[in-house]
Structures are given as C-alpha cells and as structure tokens.
C-alpha positions as a Python dict, from the first residue, in 0.01 Angstrom:
ca = {
    (1, 'M'): (0, 0, 0),
    (2, 'L'): (121, 348, -96),
    (3, 'K'): (211, 557, 203),
    (4, 'A'): (213, 930, 210),
    (5, 'L'): (554, 1116, 220),
    (6, 'F'): (558, 1482, 312),
    (7, 'S'): (885, 1672, 173),
    (8, 'L'): (972, 2012, 227),
    (9, 'L'): (1188, 2235, 7),
    (10, 'L'): (1258, 2584, 123),
    (11, 'I'): (1319, 2861, -124),
    (12, 'A'): (1573, 3006, 112),
    (13, 'G'): (1754, 2694, 199),
    (14, 'I'): (2017, 2485, 19),
    (15, 'F'): (1771, 2278, -174),
    (16, 'I'): (1664, 2549, -401),
    (17, 'C'): (1692, 2453, -754),
    (18, 'K'): (1756, 2788, -906),
    (19, 'A'): (2046, 3007, -987),
    (20, 'H'): (1935, 3369, -976),
    (21, 'P'): (2141, 3685, -997),
    (22, 'L'): (1951, 3972, -809),
    (23, 'S'): (1794, 4248, -1012),
    (24, 'D'): (1880, 4602, -960),
    (25, 'T'): (1582, 4644, -742),
    (26, 'L'): (1680, 4352, -510),
    (27, 'K'): (2046, 4474, -520),
    (28, 'N'): (1937, 4791, -362),
    (29, 'N'): (1696, 4618, -123),
    (30, 'I'): (1408, 4868, -253),
    (31, 'P'): (1059, 4797, -123),
    (32, 'R'): (763, 4763, -347),
    (33, 'A'): (486, 5024, -347),
    (34, 'D'): (300, 4866, -67),
    (35, 'G'): (616, 4871, 144),
    (36, 'I'): (698, 4521, 129),
    (37, 'Y'): (1060, 4418, 74),
    (38, 'M'): (1164, 4124, -169),
    (39, 'A'): (1525, 4130, -43),
    (40, 'V'): (1668, 4256, 302),
    (41, 'D'): (1989, 4259, 485),
    (42, 'V'): (1892, 4003, 742),
    (43, 'V'): (1615, 3760, 620),
    (44, 'P'): (1325, 3662, 829),
    (45, 'E'): (1363, 3343, 1039),
    (46, 'F'): (1153, 3083, 1187),
    (47, 'P'): (1218, 3034, 1555),
    (48, 'G'): (1519, 2793, 1562),
    (49, 'G'): (1591, 2831, 1185),
    (50, 'L'): (1512, 2669, 875),
    (51, 'G'): (1560, 2310, 1022),
    (52, 'E'): (1283, 2383, 1292),
    (53, 'F'): (1069, 2539, 1023),
    (54, 'G'): (1094, 2199, 825),
    (55, 'R'): (1006, 1999, 1144),
    (56, 'F'): (718, 2227, 1216),
    (57, 'L'): (558, 2169, 878),
    (58, 'A'): (657, 1803, 890),
    (59, 'H'): (484, 1744, 1210),
    (60, 'N'): (166, 1947, 1127),
    (61, 'I'): (96, 1892, 757),
    (62, 'R'): (-133, 1601, 689),
    (63, 'Y'): (-136, 1448, 352),
    (64, 'P'): (-513, 1486, 235),
    (65, 'A'): (-706, 1163, 209),
    (66, 'R'): (-842, 1281, -138),
    (67, 'A'): (-500, 1363, -273),
    (68, 'R'): (-377, 1020, -148),
    (69, 'E'): (-664, 838, -286),
    (70, 'Q'): (-619, 1007, -621),
    (71, 'K'): (-247, 949, -596),
    (72, 'I'): (-177, 1331, -651),
    (73, 'S'): (163, 1447, -593),
    (74, 'G'): (374, 1751, -672),
    (75, 'R'): (457, 2086, -513),
    (76, 'V'): (219, 2372, -371),
    (77, 'F'): (386, 2708, -401),
    (78, 'A'): (303, 2939, -121),
    (79, 'G'): (372, 3290, -45),
    (80, 'F'): (328, 3490, 269),
    (81, 'V'): (450, 3825, 426),
    (82, 'V'): (644, 3823, 753),
    (83, 'E'): (524, 4131, 944),
    (84, 'T'): (747, 4349, 1157),
    (85, 'D'): (612, 4179, 1465),
    (86, 'G'): (703, 3821, 1315),
    (87, 'S'): (347, 3721, 1238),
    (88, 'L'): (252, 3576, 890),
    (89, 'S'): (3, 3764, 672),
    (90, 'N'): (-117, 3748, 315),
    (91, 'I'): (-84, 3369, 297),
    (92, 'K'): (-157, 3268, -45),
    (93, 'I'): (-115, 2983, -296),
    (94, 'L'): (86, 3094, -591),
    (95, 'R'): (50, 2754, -766),
    (96, 'G'): (-144, 2478, -617),
    (97, 'L'): (-212, 2101, -641),
    (98, 'G'): (-572, 2090, -562),
    (99, 'S'): (-741, 1788, -379),
    (100, 'G'): (-685, 1945, -33),
    (101, 'C'): (-328, 1998, -58),
    (102, 'D'): (-343, 2382, -127),
    (103, 'E'): (-577, 2424, 195),
    (104, 'E'): (-366, 2213, 405),
    (105, 'V'): (-65, 2425, 338),
    (106, 'I'): (-261, 2748, 414),
    (107, 'R'): (-402, 2581, 739),
    (108, 'V'): (-42, 2490, 873),
    (109, 'L'): (123, 2814, 793),
    (110, 'S'): (-167, 3011, 959),
    (111, 'Q'): (-69, 2823, 1288),
    (112, 'S'): (295, 2927, 1271),
    (113, 'P'): (459, 3081, 1574),
    (114, 'R'): (593, 3448, 1528),
    (115, 'W'): (927, 3456, 1327),
    (116, 'S'): (1210, 3676, 1376),
    (117, 'P'): (1137, 3970, 1110),
    (118, 'G'): (1349, 4073, 852),
    (119, 'L'): (1574, 4370, 911),
    (120, 'Q'): (1679, 4642, 678),
    (121, 'N'): (1926, 4904, 792),
    (122, 'G'): (1884, 4765, 1134),
    (123, 'R'): (1512, 4823, 1120),
    (124, 'A'): (1232, 4540, 1130),
    (125, 'V'): (1067, 4556, 798),
    (126, 'R'): (774, 4370, 614),
    (127, 'V'): (924, 4084, 393),
    (128, 'Q'): (777, 3865, 117),
    (129, 'Y'): (865, 3500, 149),
    (130, 'N'): (789, 3239, -103),
    (131, 'M'): (837, 2844, -55),
    (132, 'P'): (734, 2538, -241),
    (133, 'V'): (605, 2239, -27),
    (134, 'G'): (623, 1898, -191),
    (135, 'F'): (384, 1622, -157),
    (136, 'S'): (488, 1281, -287),
    (137, 'L'): (374, 903, -258),
    (138, 'T'): (624, 644, -160),
    (139, 'D'): (627, 300, -19),
    (140, 'D'): (833, 408, 267),
    (141, 'H'): (693, 485, 618),
    (142, 'S'): (619, 858, 668),
    (143, 'V'): (585, 1055, 980),
    (144, 'A'): (327, 1271, 786),
    (145, 'E'): (88, 989, 749),
    (146, 'S'): (-43, 998, 1100),
    (147, 'K'): (-70, 1279, 1345),
    (148, 'P'): (229, 1258, 1602),
    (149, 'P'): (105, 1156, 1942),
    (150, 'V'): (24, 1433, 2199),
    (151, 'I'): (258, 1384, 2503),
    (152, 'D'): (147, 1449, 2846),
    (153, 'L'): (440, 1531, 3097),
    (154, 'P'): (429, 1299, 3381),
    (155, 'E'): (350, 1423, 3744),
    (156, 'K'): (450, 1111, 3930),
    (157, 'N'): (561, 812, 3705),
    (158, 'T'): (839, 813, 3446),
    (159, 'L'): (729, 822, 3083),
    (160, 'V'): (907, 571, 2880),
    (161, 'Q'): (886, 568, 2486),
    (162, 'Y'): (1068, 371, 2228),
    (163, 'Y'): (1178, 490, 1890),
    (164, 'K'): (1301, 424, 1544),
    (165, 'Y'): (1521, 676, 1367),
    (166, 'P'): (1495, 958, 1324),
    (167, 'D'): (1186, 1001, 1559),
    (168, 'R'): (925, 733, 1489),
    (169, 'L'): (752, 608, 1788),
    (170, 'V'): (715, 227, 1812),
    (171, 'D'): (554, -14, 2057),
    (172, 'E'): (817, -248, 2148),
    (173, 'K'): (1158, -210, 2300),
    (174, 'E'): (1305, -493, 2097),
    (175, 'S'): (1242, -295, 1769),
    (176, 'A'): (1361, 41, 1905),
    (177, 'D'): (1676, 218, 1804),
    (178, 'Y'): (1668, 430, 2121),
    (179, 'I'): (1459, 475, 2442),
    (180, 'S'): (1339, 798, 2577),
    (181, 'F'): (1267, 860, 2957),
    (182, 'I'): (1065, 1175, 3090),
    (183, 'Y'): (1082, 1191, 3446),
    (184, 'P'): (848, 1368, 3696),
    (185, 'P'): (929, 1730, 3740),
    (186, 'D'): (1224, 1865, 3950),
    (187, 'N'): (1195, 2089, 4266),
    (188, 'S'): (1297, 2402, 4087),
    (189, 'A'): (1058, 2706, 4037),
    (190, 'K'): (1028, 2616, 3661),
    (191, 'R'): (942, 2255, 3732),
    (192, 'L'): (1141, 2115, 3452),
    (193, 'H'): (1116, 1741, 3360),
    (194, 'P'): (1454, 1568, 3356),
    (195, 'F'): (1478, 1398, 3004),
    (196, 'K'): (1718, 1121, 2891),
    (197, 'E'): (1760, 900, 2591),
    (198, 'F'): (1952, 584, 2567),
    (199, 'Y'): (2099, 379, 2271),
    (200, 'A'): (1988, 23, 2210),
    (201, 'N'): (2350, -66, 2338),
    (202, 'G'): (2246, 88, 2683),
    (203, 'K'): (2480, 392, 2651),
    (204, 'I'): (2338, 735, 2706),
    (205, 'K'): (2241, 928, 2410),
    (206, 'L'): (2099, 1265, 2556),
    (207, 'N'): (2076, 1427, 2905),
    (208, 'G'): (1867, 1738, 2948),
    (209, 'Y'): (1545, 1895, 3049),
    (210, 'V'): (1188, 1949, 2873),
    (211, 'N'): (901, 2170, 2946),
    (212, 'K'): (559, 2209, 2788),
    (213, 'R'): (380, 2533, 2733),
    (214, 'N'): (50, 2588, 2519),
    (215, 'G'): (67, 2229, 2414),
    (216, 'R'): (418, 2255, 2288),
    (217, 'L'): (689, 2036, 2400),
    (218, 'F'): (1035, 2175, 2402),
    (219, 'M'): (1393, 2153, 2571),
    (220, 'E'): (1488, 2389, 2836),
    (221, 'G'): (1807, 2437, 3037),
    (222, 'P'): (2144, 2247, 2977),
    (223, 'C'): (2152, 1957, 2742),
    (224, 'V'): (2431, 1714, 2655),
    (225, 'E'): (2426, 1473, 2354),
    (226, 'Y'): (2651, 1159, 2319),
    (227, 'Y'): (2789, 947, 2024),
    (228, 'P'): (2693, 553, 2055),
    (229, 'Q'): (3036, 489, 2172),
    (230, 'G'): (2979, 722, 2469),
    (231, 'T'): (3183, 1028, 2384),
    (232, 'K'): (3023, 1353, 2408),
    (233, 'R'): (2876, 1501, 2085),
    (234, 'L'): (2699, 1825, 2184),
    (235, 'S'): (2679, 2058, 2478),
    (236, 'V'): (2432, 2334, 2460),
    (237, 'T'): (2176, 2534, 2656),
    (238, 'Y'): (1815, 2596, 2566),
    (239, 'D'): (1630, 2912, 2704),
    (240, 'D'): (1255, 2912, 2813),
    (241, 'N'): (1125, 2913, 2460),
    (242, 'G'): (1313, 2629, 2347),
    (243, 'K'): (1588, 2827, 2164),
    (244, 'R'): (1955, 2778, 2204),
    (245, 'T'): (2129, 3027, 2399),
    (246, 'G'): (2482, 3101, 2516),
    (247, 'S'): (2774, 2881, 2399),
    (248, 'E'): (2720, 2562, 2199),
    (249, 'Y'): (3023, 2317, 2164),
    (250, 'L'): (3015, 2038, 1903),
    (251, 'F'): (3271, 1757, 1928),
    (252, 'Y'): (3433, 1506, 1677),
    (253, 'P'): (3369, 1129, 1756),
    (254, 'N'): (3721, 1108, 1860),
    (255, 'G'): (3648, 1347, 2157),
    (256, 'K'): (3831, 1630, 2016),
    (257, 'L'): (3651, 1984, 2002),
    (258, 'H'): (3521, 2076, 1665),
    (259, 'S'): (3340, 2413, 1701),
    (260, 'E'): (3213, 2666, 1925),
    (261, 'R'): (2913, 2902, 1862),
    (262, 'K'): (2734, 3168, 2036),
    (263, 'H'): (2359, 3195, 2045),
    (264, 'D'): (2164, 3518, 2115),
    (265, 'P'): (1817, 3442, 2042),
    (266, 'D'): (1708, 3801, 2152),
    (267, 'N'): (1932, 3968, 1906),
    (268, 'I'): (1722, 3979, 1592),
    (269, 'R'): (2019, 4085, 1368),
    (270, 'V'): (2287, 3823, 1458),
    (271, 'Q'): (2150, 3542, 1646),
    (272, 'I'): (2460, 3298, 1598),
    (273, 'R'): (2815, 3382, 1608),
    (274, 'F'): (3090, 3149, 1484),
    (275, 'I'): (3360, 3162, 1733),
    (276, 'A'): (3594, 2868, 1698),
    (277, 'C'): (3646, 2578, 1453),
    (278, 'R'): (3922, 2296, 1438),
    (279, 'D'): (3992, 1993, 1230),
    (280, 'S'): (3999, 1653, 1368),
    (281, 'L'): (4355, 1680, 1473),
    (282, 'G'): (4293, 1996, 1664),
    (283, 'T'): (4432, 2240, 1430),
    (284, 'S'): (4257, 2574, 1440),
    (285, 'L'): (4050, 2669, 1128),
    (286, 'T'): (3871, 2960, 1281),
    (287, 'Q'): (4001, 3145, 1588),
    (288, 'D'): (3819, 3440, 1778),
    (289, 'G'): (3526, 3446, 1497),
    (290, 'N'): (3768, 3492, 1203),
    (291, 'G'): (3900, 3204, 964),
    (292, 'E'): (3768, 2913, 756),
    (293, 'W'): (3445, 2730, 892),
    (294, 'V'): (3369, 2362, 809),
    (295, 'E'): (3080, 2158, 906),
    (296, 'Y'): (3007, 1798, 838),
    (297, 'D'): (2726, 1550, 806),
    (298, 'G'): (2612, 1375, 1145),
    (299, 'D'): (2886, 1108, 1105),
    (300, 'F'): (3167, 1346, 1025),
    (301, 'N'): (3236, 1166, 708),
    (302, 'K'): (3127, 1432, 441),
    (303, 'V'): (3173, 1809, 438),
    (304, 'K'): (2811, 1952, 443),
    (305, 'L'): (2928, 2329, 417),
    (306, 'S'): (3228, 2561, 440),
    (307, 'G'): (3312, 2918, 401),
    (308, 'P'): (3491, 3214, 565),
    (309, 'V'): (3373, 3404, 869),
    (310, 'K'): (3468, 3756, 994),
    (311, 'D'): (3393, 3879, 1343),
    (312, 'G'): (3193, 3572, 1391),
    (313, 'I'): (2936, 3600, 1101),
    (314, 'P'): (2961, 3460, 735),
    (315, 'N'): (3157, 3691, 502),
    (316, 'G'): (3216, 3561, 135),
    (317, 'D'): (3113, 3253, -70),
    (318, 'W'): (2994, 2951, 124),
    (319, 'A'): (2950, 2601, -29),
    (320, 'F'): (2672, 2421, 79),
    (321, 'W'): (2681, 2053, -26),
    (322, 'E'): (2365, 1875, -123),
    (323, 'N'): (2574, 1582, -229),
    (324, 'G'): (2898, 1500, -424),
    (325, 'N'): (2770, 1628, -749),
    (326, 'T'): (2562, 1917, -643),
    (327, 'K'): (2638, 2236, -437),
    (328, 'M'): (2480, 2564, -354),
    (329, 'V'): (2734, 2878, -322),
    (330, 'K'): (2575, 3148, -108),
    (331, 'T'): (2759, 3487, -106),
    (332, 'Y'): (2733, 3684, 220),
    (333, 'V'): (2849, 4031, 301),
    (334, 'K'): (2886, 4093, 676),
    (335, 'G'): (2622, 3809, 739),
    (336, 'A'): (2358, 3927, 494),
    (337, 'L'): (2281, 3688, 212),
    (338, 'K'): (2343, 3872, -126),
    (339, 'S'): (2308, 3602, -391),
    (340, 'E'): (2300, 3198, -416),
    (341, 'T'): (2361, 2994, -717),
    (342, 'L'): (2325, 2599, -770),
    (343, 'Y'): (2605, 2410, -938),
    (344, 'Y'): (2622, 2070, -1085),
    (345, 'K'): (2896, 1859, -1175),
    (346, 'A'): (2955, 1788, -1522),
    (347, 'E'): (3266, 1573, -1601),
    (348, 'D'): (3552, 1734, -1396),
    (349, 'K'): (3401, 2085, -1331),
    (350, 'F'): (3083, 2242, -1196),
    (351, 'I'): (2843, 2439, -1402),
    (352, 'T'): (2529, 2626, -1350),
    (353, 'V'): (2187, 2566, -1524),
    (354, 'N'): (2274, 2854, -1752),
    (355, 'E'): (2567, 2651, -1893),
    (356, 'F'): (2366, 2342, -1976),
    (357, 'P'): (2334, 2241, -2338),
    (358, 'M'): (1984, 2391, -2407),
    (359, 'Y'): (1723, 2495, -2650),
    (360, 'K'): (1816, 2834, -2796),
    (361, 'G'): (2064, 2848, -2510),
    (362, 'S'): (1810, 2940, -2262),
    (363, 'Y'): (1597, 2733, -2023),
    (364, 'K'): (1340, 3003, -2028),
    (365, 'E'): (1300, 2987, -2403),
    (366, 'L'): (1246, 2613, -2363),
    (367, 'N'): (989, 2680, -2083),
    (368, 'K'): (813, 2921, -2318),
    (369, 'Y'): (802, 2665, -2604),
    (370, 'L'): (667, 2384, -2386),
    (371, 'R'): (422, 2612, -2226),
    (372, 'K'): (289, 2692, -2580),
    (373, 'N'): (310, 2343, -2734),
    (374, 'I'): (233, 2076, -2490),
    (375, 'K'): (-136, 1991, -2473),
    (376, 'C'): (-318, 1707, -2318),
    (377, 'T'): (-682, 1576, -2371),
    (378, 'K'): (-769, 1529, -2019),
    (379, 'K'): (-719, 1769, -1736),
    (380, 'A'): (-397, 1626, -1571),
    (381, 'D'): (-287, 1763, -1240),
    (382, 'G'): (78, 1723, -1123),
    (383, 'V'): (436, 1699, -1245),
    (384, 'L'): (609, 1494, -1486),
    (385, 'V'): (987, 1475, -1531),
    (386, 'V'): (1140, 1407, -1883),
    (387, 'A'): (1498, 1301, -1902),
    (388, 'V'): (1679, 1409, -2214),
    (389, 'T'): (2032, 1289, -2301),
    (390, 'V'): (2218, 1550, -2484),
    (391, 'M'): (2525, 1490, -2700),
    (392, 'P'): (2814, 1737, -2698),
    (393, 'D'): (2700, 1864, -3030),
    (394, 'G'): (2341, 1944, -2909),
    (395, 'T'): (2167, 1642, -3055),
    (396, 'F'): (1969, 1388, -2838),
    (397, 'A'): (2095, 1029, -2781),
    (398, 'N'): (1774, 948, -2580),
    (399, 'I'): (1446, 1088, -2425),
    (400, 'R'): (1271, 903, -2155),
    (401, 'I'): (1020, 961, -1880),
    (402, 'K'): (1188, 989, -1561),
    (403, 'K'): (862, 1035, -1358),
    (404, 'P'): (548, 975, -1565),
    (405, 'L'): (208, 1162, -1507),
    (406, 'G'): (-19, 952, -1714),
    (407, 'Y'): (-309, 1033, -1937),
    (408, 'D'): (-148, 1163, -2262),
    (409, 'C'): (85, 1398, -2128),
    (410, 'D'): (383, 1188, -2125),
    (411, 'E'): (380, 1109, -2500),
    (412, 'A'): (284, 1482, -2575),
    (413, 'A'): (575, 1599, -2362),
    (414, 'V'): (823, 1372, -2527),
    (415, 'K'): (700, 1457, -2885),
    (416, 'V'): (738, 1840, -2825),
    (417, 'I'): (1070, 1814, -2651),
    (418, 'R'): (1203, 1602, -2933),
    (419, 'S'): (1091, 1877, -3187),
    (420, 'T'): (1344, 2125, -2991),
    (421, 'E'): (1641, 1928, -3120),
    (422, 'P'): (1920, 2022, -3160),
    (423, 'W'): (2005, 2232, -2866),
    (424, 'V'): (2285, 2485, -2825),
    (425, 'P'): (2567, 2293, -2699),
    (426, 'N'): (2821, 2358, -2421),
    (427, 'K'): (3141, 2331, -2638),
    (428, 'T'): (3364, 2273, -2330),
    (429, 'L'): (3183, 1929, -2258),
    (430, 'R'): (3310, 1617, -2395),
    (431, 'K'): (3053, 1363, -2280),
    (432, 'P'): (2678, 1335, -2310),
    (433, 'L'): (2474, 1484, -2014),
    (434, 'E'): (2127, 1366, -1900),
    (435, 'V'): (1900, 1674, -1852),
    (436, 'L'): (1600, 1644, -1627),
    (437, 'I'): (1297, 1854, -1719),
    (438, 'P'): (1025, 1906, -1478),
    (439, 'I'): (700, 1993, -1633),
    (440, 'N'): (387, 2092, -1412),
    (441, 'F'): (22, 2050, -1512),
    (442, 'G'): (-206, 2250, -1308),
    (443, 'G'): (-541, 2045, -1362),
    (444, 'R'): (-636, 2236, -1676),
    (445, 'G'): (-487, 2005, -1944),
    (446, 'Y'): (-205, 2229, -2039),
    (447, 'N'): (162, 2292, -1932),
    (448, 'D'): (178, 2538, -1650),
    (449, 'G'): (577, 2563, -1704),
    (450, 'F'): (853, 2441, -1489),
    (451, 'D'): (829, 2401, -1114),
    (452, 'Y'): (1226, 2463, -1125),
    (453, 'P'): (1468, 2514, -1385),
    (454, 'P'): (1599, 2182, -1520),
    (455, 'T'): (1862, 1976, -1332),
    (456, 'L'): (2131, 1714, -1419),
    (457, 'S'): (2072, 1356, -1336),
    (458, 'A'): (2271, 1205, -1045),
    (459, 'E'): (2243, 856, -1194),
}
C-alpha cells in the first residue's frame, strides 16, 4: 500500500534549484510600492532556523486523503509576508496541486509561531517569503501519514518511549534504536522534567530537560548529547522558549573539539556567531571569529558546508554540499546573504544551469516553447519529469520519462521536446549529459511551465 511522504524544500535553503543573479531592485533592497521588501540585509527566520521550520511543517502537515486516493503528488508554491512583529500575513497559494493540498499548506502556515523579522539598515521591515512544499507518494514509512502523538509530561511516574531513527515512535523495546525517559518534574521553580535518551547498546544518547507550554514540548536548560561509543557529541543550553542560547560546543567522534558557536536568540540581527573551528587533529581553522569554517554530516564523513567568517559572521562565498555532484554557493557580505547559485558537476568541473546544453541556449526559451506547445486531452494535475541525454554537439542520444504523469501527457511532452533538437551545445564538454526537465500540469490540461529550471541527473 502506498504511504504518504511529505517533503519540504525551502526557497531560502540549500535545496533551491535555481541560480538567480539579483536584479537592480533587489541589489539595492528597494521595497515595493506597498512597503514590502523582496530582499533585505537580514532575512526573516523561523524560531530555531530553517531546520526547525522544516520539522514544524513535517509534524503538522497531513497528506490529504483525497490527494492520496487520487495519487496526487507534486509541489504547492506558497507565498506570505513576514510582518515587522514576526507574524505571517497574506498567505497565498502561488501555484497549487488541488485535492486538499493547497488548503493544508495554508492551514499549517496560519499556525506558525512568530518569526524573527527581516531587517533593513537595522530596522524591522515587512518581507515577502516564497516557498514550495512538496507532496510525494512512496512505499517508505512517513511521519506525515499519521499525526504525531500528544505527549503529556508525567507528574509522578516516568514516561518511557521507544523510537526508530530519526524520531518514529514504536511499541516494543526490541525494535527500537533508542529509548527516551521523561521523569517527573524537579524541585526548581520552573519544574523542568529531566529527559534522557539511551542507545540500544545501553549507552546514554542525550541528557537534558524538557518543558511544555501551550501544548508545545521543547528543550530547556543545559543539554549534552553523546555518540554511540560514549564520547560527548554536543553541549548546549536552551532558553525558556526552546532556543539555543550562550555557547554551543560540538565534538568530533574522537573526543576533540570541532567548533564553538555563541547563540543570542534575542539579537534579531545576529543570532549566531561562529567563534572557533578545528580539524580532527586539533589544528585551528577559525579563531576568535575569524578564519575558515567547515561543517560535516552527522558522522563527520563528508563536508556539508564551508566558508570564511569574519568577526564571527559569514563573509564571502560559502559552499553548501547537497551531495558530491551538487553544491550551492551562497555569497555573504557581513552576514547578509547577497546571492546564491546552484552548481552541478559535469565531467571534471561544476557548471550552472545557464551552462547546460539547451534549446536556443536558454532554459527560459525552452520553458516558453513547452508551455506553448505541450497539450493534453485530459485535465492532468501534477508534475512529470523528462530525461534528455544531450550529446556534445547538441543532438539527442535518448529521451525517456523519468517520472510519468500518465494520461497522454508523457507522450505529448516527449514529442514536443524532441522537436527542439538540436540544442545549443556547451563546447567545453566532451561527454553526453542527461538533463532532467520537470514540467508542471496544473489541472487544466496544459503545461504550466517548470517548477524549477532543469537539473542534471545524478545517475
């Protein structure tokens, strides 16, 4: 049986599939006539950052039953304004999926807690924020298929729960990857509940405190996390809103210090400062807030991001690695994000979408042509993906459907794309490339254009 999987892609995050130089208006951060900014010195932020925003959506959005029954998948594009007090207004669907998905995105965004507002010249301003939310169907288990359990904090007895990674609740200890214990409240004025997690091997995984307010469970007070072998992984403190505050220390699995950050959640301009960073042998990379910052995945096997810091904030070009073949380069000036460009690995170098072999040398021209010429006899609703293998001379070696939509849309898309051959080649490339073209049909039987520009196949 198909199970629903909710996926989130944030337009401000590292998964954006767009390379966009800023317009003159954006470069100067000029507001629209209604006073709303499209770009600012400091972007608005959900409490705890983009990761927490993703978790908020993942834990609250329910895949609509009607969409699941009709096997509807694709992306809902939403837009809203982050007001000067951090509240969200003007929540609108810019491009929808239908079948209840649009309404579900609006419902959950309407429940969002207040954000840190965007800043321009040190002043809080209204900022437009656009983001796509993806709905897909898979055979894998999904936390979005059922509503997460409501946890009542114990007053007398210890609450014991069993989990599979990353945070799926299971019934039996034998099938669990880790076990959590929430104890009755301590004798402090805040009545915090001691909270511990243990790996299946019996070693401690986390030692901290939790609290609950307005139905929301959150960490509060000092917290230490550990690796499965027992060495310390993270030492951090949470304030009474569940935000990290003060110094945070991250350690390598070998026990050596990796990094120190300082959190100031009440400082809406600079909430995180990068203080120190070292390699696994202890050699300093960043000292006193200046130098090169490097972060890894959870196992410290692969670099996740890297870039220069100055006076504790990002300054210069930062590389965010989605995988070994894709990276996002974000350019910061004194902590303010100025531009971001996605690069794909082709042969022995990285290229942008504007350097792909392409129809008339421009994916925008291809988009325009497909929008005009692809027609379906039925009102298809969803996204299909066509894979085009392009030779160095711009001719096609193969066209295939990477993700089918059905009806007669698949055949129509292949026929129209084939008619665009040959494309303008990239003469520096020596081998064929497989270019993935996402095409959105908005339930009206014709092509609504790309959800994103084309990408390169990772296969």
